[in-house]
C-alpha positions in Angstrom: -37.0 -33.8 -0.8 -40.6 -31.6 -0.8 -40.9 -27.8 -0.8 -44.2 -27.8 0.4 -43.2 -26.4 4.1 -40.3 -24.1 2.7 -43.1 -22.5 -0.1 -45.7 -21.5 3.2 -42.2 -19.9 4.8 -41.4 -17.8 1.2 -44.9 -16.9 1.2 -45.1 -15.5 4.7 -41.4 -13.7 3.7 -42.7 -12.3 0.8 -46.2 -11.3 2.2 -45.1 -9.7 5.5 -43.8 -6.6 3.8 -47.3 -5.7 2.3 -48.7 -6.5 5.4 -46.5 -3.8 7.1 -47.4 -1.2 3.8 -50.8 -1.5 4.4 -50.9 -1.1 8.5 -47.7 1.5 7.9 -48.4 3.2 11.4 -47.9 0.0 13.5 -43.8 0.4 12.5 -43.3 -3.2 13.7 -39.9 -4.7 12.5 -40.3 -7.2 9.9 -38.9 -9.7 11.8 -41.4 -9.8 14.6 -44.2 -10.3 12.2 -42.3 -13.0 10.5 -41.7 -14.8 13.9 -45.3 -14.3 14.9 -46.8 -15.7 11.7 -44.6 -18.5 11.8 -46.2 -19.2 15.6 -49.6 -18.8 13.8 -49.0 -21.6 11.0 -46.9 -23.8 13.2 -47.3 -26.7 15.1 -48.3 -24.5 18.0 -51.7 -23.0 16.4 -53.1 -23.8 13.1 -50.2 -27.0 12.3 -50.4 -26.2 8.7 -46.2 -26.1 8.1 -43.4 -28.0 9.7 -39.8 -27.2 9.9 -38.1 -29.9 8.0 -34.8 -30.6 6.9 -35.0 -28.6 3.7 -36.3 -25.3 6.1 -34.1 -26.4 9.0 -30.9 -26.2 6.5 -32.0 -22.9 5.0 -33.0 -21.5 8.3 -29.4 -22.2 9.9 -27.9 -20.3 6.8 -29.4 -17.8 7.4 -28.7 -17.2 10.5 -24.9 -17.4 9.5 -26.2 -14.8 6.6 -27.9 -12.3 9.5 -24.4 -12.4 12.1 -22.6 -12.2 8.5 -24.2 -8.9 7.6 -24.2 -7.6 11.4 -20.6 -8.1 11.1 -20.4 -6.6 7.7 -21.5 -3.3 10.0 -18.9 -3.1 12.2 -16.6 -0.5 11.0 -13.1 -1.1 13.2 -11.9 3.0 11.8 -15.0 4.1 14.5 -12.9 2.1 17.0 -10.4 4.4 18.0 -9.8 7.8 20.4 -13.0 8.6 22.6 -15.2 6.8 20.8 -13.4 3.5 21.6 -13.0 4.4 25.4 -16.9 5.0 26.0 -18.0 1.9 24.6 -14.9 -0.3 26.0 -16.7 1.8 29.5 -20.3 0.8 28.2 -19.4 -2.9 27.8 -17.4 -3.4 30.8 -20.7 -2.1 31.9 -23.1 -4.4 30.4 -20.5 -8.0 31.2 -20.5 -6.9 34.7 -24.2 -6.5 35.3 -24.6 -9.7 32.8 -22.9 -11.5 35.2 -24.6 -10.5 38.5 -28.2 -10.7 36.9 -26.9 -14.4 35.6 -25.6 -15.1 39.3 -29.5 -13.6 40.9 -31.2 -15.8 38.8 -29.5 -18.7 39.6 -29.9 -18.3 43.0 -33.5 -17.8 42.5 -33.6 -21.0 40.2 -34.7 -19.5 37.6 -31.6 -19.8 35.1 -30.1 -23.7 35.2 -27.3 -22.1 33.6 -26.2 -18.4 34.5 -23.7 -18.3 32.3 -25.8 -18.5 28.9 -28.5 -16.5 30.4 -25.9 -13.7 30.6 -24.4 -14.2 27.2 -27.9 -13.9 25.7 -28.5 -10.4 27.8 -25.1 -9.0 25.9 -25.8 -9.0 22.7 -27.6 -6.4 21.1 -29.5 -6.9 17.5 -27.2 -4.5 15.0 -28.7 -6.2 12.2 -32.5 -4.5 13.7 -30.7 -1.0 14.6 -28.8 0.3 11.6 -31.7 0.0 9.7 -33.6 1.9 12.2 -30.4 4.4 12.9 -30.5 5.1 9.4 -34.4 5.7 8.7 -33.9 8.4 11.7 -31.1 10.3 9.6 -29.2 9.1 13.0 -26.2 7.1 11.9 -23.5 9.8 11.5 -24.5 11.6 14.5 -23.0 10.6 17.8 -25.4 9.2 19.2 -25.7 7.0 16.1 -22.1 5.9 16.3 -22.0 5.3 19.9 -25.3 3.0 19.3 -23.8 1.6 16.5 -20.1 0.7 18.2 -22.1 -0.4 21.7 -24.2 -2.7 19.3 -21.1 -4.3 17.6 -18.9 -4.3 20.6 -21.9 -6.4 22.6 -22.8 -8.8 19.6 -19.1 -9.4 19.0 -18.5 -10.2 22.5 -21.8 -12.4 23.0 -21.3 -14.7 19.9 -17.4 -15.2 20.8 -18.4 -16.0 24.3 -21.4 -18.2 23.0 -19.3 -20.3 21.0 -16.4 -20.3 23.7 -18.7 -21.9 26.2 -21.3 -23.7 24.9 -20.8 -25.6 22.0 -22.3 -28.7 20.7 -18.5 -30.2 20.1 -16.9 -30.8 23.6 -14.0 -29.8 24.7 -12.6 -27.6 28.1 -12.8 -24.0 28.1 -8.9 -23.7 28.1 -8.6 -25.7 25.1 -11.6 -23.2 24.0 -9.4 -20.2 24.6 -6.2 -21.7 23.0 -8.0 -22.7 19.5 -10.0 -19.1 19.8 -6.9 -17.5 20.0 -5.8 -20.0 16.4 -8.7 -18.8 14.7 -8.3 -15.3 15.4 -4.3 -15.8 14.0 -5.8 -17.4 11.1 -8.6 -14.9 10.4 -5.4 -12.4 10.4 -3.7 -14.5 7.8 -6.8 -14.1 5.6 -7.0 -10.5 6.0 -3.1 -9.8 5.4 -3.4 -12.1 2.2 -6.6 -10.7 1.3 -5.2 -7.2 1.4 -1.9 -7.9 -0.1 -4.4 -9.8 -3.2 -6.2 -6.8 -4.0 -3.0 -4.8 -4.5 -2.8 -7.0 -7.8 -3.5 -4.8 -10.7 -4.4 -8.2 -12.5 -7.0 -9.8 -10.4 -8.0 -5.9 -9.2 -9.0 -5.6 -13.1 -10.2 -9.0 -13.2 -12.7 -8.4 -10.1 -14.5 -5.0 -11.7 -14.5 -6.8 -15.0 -16.9 -10.0 -13.6 -18.5 -8.0 -10.6 -21.5 -7.5 -12.7 -21.6 -10.1 -15.2 -23.3 -13.5 -14.4 -20.0 -14.3 -12.4 -20.9 -12.0 -9.7 -17.6 -12.7 -8.9 -18.0 -10.5 -5.6 -20.5 -12.4 -4.5 -19.3 -15.5 -5.1 -15.9 -14.9 -3.4 -18.2 -13.6 0.0 -20.2 -16.9 0.1 -16.4 -19.0 -0.6 -15.3 -16.3 2.6 -18.2 -17.0 4.5 -18.6 -20.5 4.3 -15.1 -21.3 4.7 -14.8 -19.5 7.8 -17.6 -21.1 9.2 -16.2 -24.9 8.3 -13.0 -23.6 9.6 -14.6 -22.5 13.4 -16.3 -25.8 13.5 -13.3 -27.6 12.7 -11.8 -25.7 15.9 -14.9 -26.9 17.8 -17.2 -23.6 18.0 -20.4 -22.9 16.2 -20.7 -21.8 12.7 -22.4 -18.8 13.7 -19.1 -17.3 15.1 -17.2 -17.9 11.8 -19.9 -16.2 9.4 -19.9 -13.1 11.7 -16.0 -13.3 11.6 -16.6 -13.5 7.7 -18.4 -10.3 7.8 -16.0 -8.0 9.9 -13.1 -9.1 7.7 -15.0 -8.1 4.3 -15.1 -4.8 6.4 -11.5 -4.9 7.0 -10.7 -5.5 3.5 -13.1 -3.7 1.7 -13.8 -0.8 4.0 -15.3 1.6 1.6 -17.1 -0.6 -0.5 -20.5 1.2 -0.3 -19.0 4.5 -2.1 -16.6 2.8 -4.7 -19.3 -0.2 -5.8 -22.3 0.2 -4.1 -24.5 -2.6 -6.0 -22.1 -5.0 -4.1 -23.5 -4.5 -0.5 -27.2 -4.0 -2.2 -26.9 -7.6 -3.5 -25.8 -8.7 -0.4 -28.6 -7.3 1.1 -30.6 -8.6 -1.2 -29.3 -12.2 -1.1 -30.1 -11.9 2.6 -32.9 -9.9 3.7 -34.9 -11.2 0.8 -33.8 -15.0 0.9 -32.4 -16.5 3.8 -32.7 -14.2 6.7 -36.8 -14.4 6.6 -36.7 -18.1 6.4 -34.7 -18.2 10.0 -37.1 -15.7 11.4 -40.1 -18.0 9.9 -38.8 -20.8 11.2 -37.6 -19.8 14.7 -41.2 -18.8 14.8 -42.4 -22.5 13.7 -40.5 -24.1 16.2 -41.1 -21.5 18.8 -42.7 -23.1 22.1 -45.7 -21.4 22.5 -47.6 -24.1 24.9 -44.6 -24.2 27.5 -44.6 -20.5 27.4 -48.4 -20.3 28.8 -48.2 -23.7 30.4 -48.2 -21.7 33.9 -48.6 -18.1 35.0 -44.6 -18.4 36.6 -43.6 -18.8 32.7 -45.3 -16.1 31.7 -44.1 -13.7 34.5 -40.5 -14.4 33.3 -41.1 -12.4 30.1 -41.2 -9.0 31.7 -38.1 -9.9 34.0 -36.2 -11.1 31.1 -37.1 -7.9 29.4 -36.5 -5.8 33.1 -33.1 -7.7 32.6 -32.3 -6.6 29.1 -32.9 -2.8 29.6 -30.4 -3.5 33.0 -28.1 -5.1 31.2 -27.7 -3.2 27.8 -29.5 -0.1 28.7 -28.0 1.3 31.9 -24.3 1.1 30.6 -25.2 3.9 28.3 -24.5 6.3 31.6 -20.7 5.8 29.9 -21.7 7.9 27.1 -22.5 11.3 29.3 -19.3 12.5 28.2 -20.0 12.4 24.6 -22.2 15.2 25.1 -25.7 13.5 24.6 -28.6 14.9 25.5 -30.7 13.4 28.2 -33.2 12.0 25.6 -30.3 10.6 23.8 -28.9 9.0 26.3 -32.3 7.0 27.2 -33.1 6.7 23.7 -29.5 4.9 23.1 -30.3 2.7 26.1 -33.6 1.4 24.5 -31.9 0.4 21.3 -28.7 -0.9 22.9 -31.8 -3.3 24.9 -33.0 -4.5 21.7 -31.8 -7.9 21.0 -33.3 -11.3 19.3 -31.4 -13.4 16.9 -28.3 -13.9 19.3 -31.3 -14.9 22.0 -32.9 -17.3 19.7 -29.5 -18.8 18.9 -28.1 -18.9 22.6 -31.5 -20.6 23.4 -31.7 -23.1 20.7 -27.8 -24.2 21.5 -29.1 -24.6 25.1 -31.8 -26.1 24.7 -29.7 -29.0 22.5 -27.2 -28.7 25.8 -29.6 -29.2 28.3 -28.3 -25.6 29.5 -31.4 -24.2 29.3 -35.3 -25.2 30.5 -38.2 -25.0 27.8 -40.1 -22.6 29.3 -36.7 -20.2 30.2 -36.2 -20.6 26.5 -39.3 -19.0 25.3 -39.6 -16.7 27.9 -36.0 -15.2 26.8 -37.4 -15.3 23.2 -40.6 -13.2 24.0 -39.0 -11.1 25.8 -36.5 -10.1 22.6 -39.5 -10.3 20.8 -40.9 -7.7 22.9 -37.5 -5.6 22.5 -37.8 -5.7 19.0 -41.6 -4.2 18.9 -41.6 -1.6 22.3 -38.1 -0.5 22.6 -37.5 1.2 19.6 -41.0 2.8 18.8 -39.9 4.3 22.7 -36.7 5.8 20.9 -37.2 6.9 18.1 -39.2 9.8 19.0 -36.5 11.0 21.4 -33.9 10.5 19.4 -35.6 13.1 16.7 -36.0 15.3 19.6 -34.6 19.1 18.9 -31.7 19.4 21.5 -33.1 22.3 22.2 -36.3 20.8 23.4 -34.2 18.8 26.6 -32.7 22.1 27.6 -35.9 24.4 27.3 -38.0 21.6 29.0 -35.1 21.6 32.1 -35.1 25.6 32.0 -39.0 25.7 32.5 -38.4 23.4 35.7 -35.8 25.5 36.9 -37.7 28.7 36.5 
């Protein structure tokens, strides 16, 4: 086993933050630079690094951990009352538009599997949006709550549908639906068992005692949960990413106030994920990106803005359902742009689609390129709108009326 390729990947992961620090005005998300660096150093350009077995294995684990961290951001306590109704209405609009867009692309001969393309367009990069909203002090504002709720619903729906209809383990959709229900029931059993175990005074004291020692018991139990649910998902015929995503949601349900009661726990998880595993996934995605196919002909390049517009339509337009929440026009536009920001699940969906011959390489490359552009462009436009004083929008409308 050689570590040369992994060393280069980790060197890129370590160098990107320094490059961003040197270019503070660029405001580029780290994952974008990591993917671009992977493209440049990979076979497509300089051919200095190859995705060998070690890098591939860590990349798969990195994707699972990224979706675990995304699931960890889902707080079911927010999914109640008016917020739940607004999010549900927006999700219904997203699914309907995804079906419509997939059908139109299929009619135009631009999608081998309209269902796969539609699923890829449903997701939002929850793991990328939460840090952006935190930096903008918008997490606790109504607009931030709606964006997180909508992104969570889209992410969960896309992961579930991707696992239900596209898996390397062959079985019919009806059988998979029954197996998915079985997975939900088993997940519920895990939640109930964990909550009952948490009421044990001896167990609680032991976990508290070992949490910050060399045992790092909370981290060990978390990794057991992630791998266990991922293995269970695979045994039932689904992708491991579904189990990892569910593991994050389960941990949040079992320990909803972890950030307040033991904040070091989440810091450690984010350190393991964003400090090691997740960057390996993004850099490897760049190494495996088919740049030659993307620029093979003008038609493939033209599909990039088309898919970018499809993302904005499918994920951005349904934020009109949030109007009754009292958001300003600027906040609605910002919410639409941020909900249309998507990358990790597009990469996952196209990777699975290529393995199953459900998508052509040129369409996969164009979809990933559109995801990259969404992560770069949409937040840059949305942030000034998100931070715009509410009075400025009303003042502008008053002046127009005058």
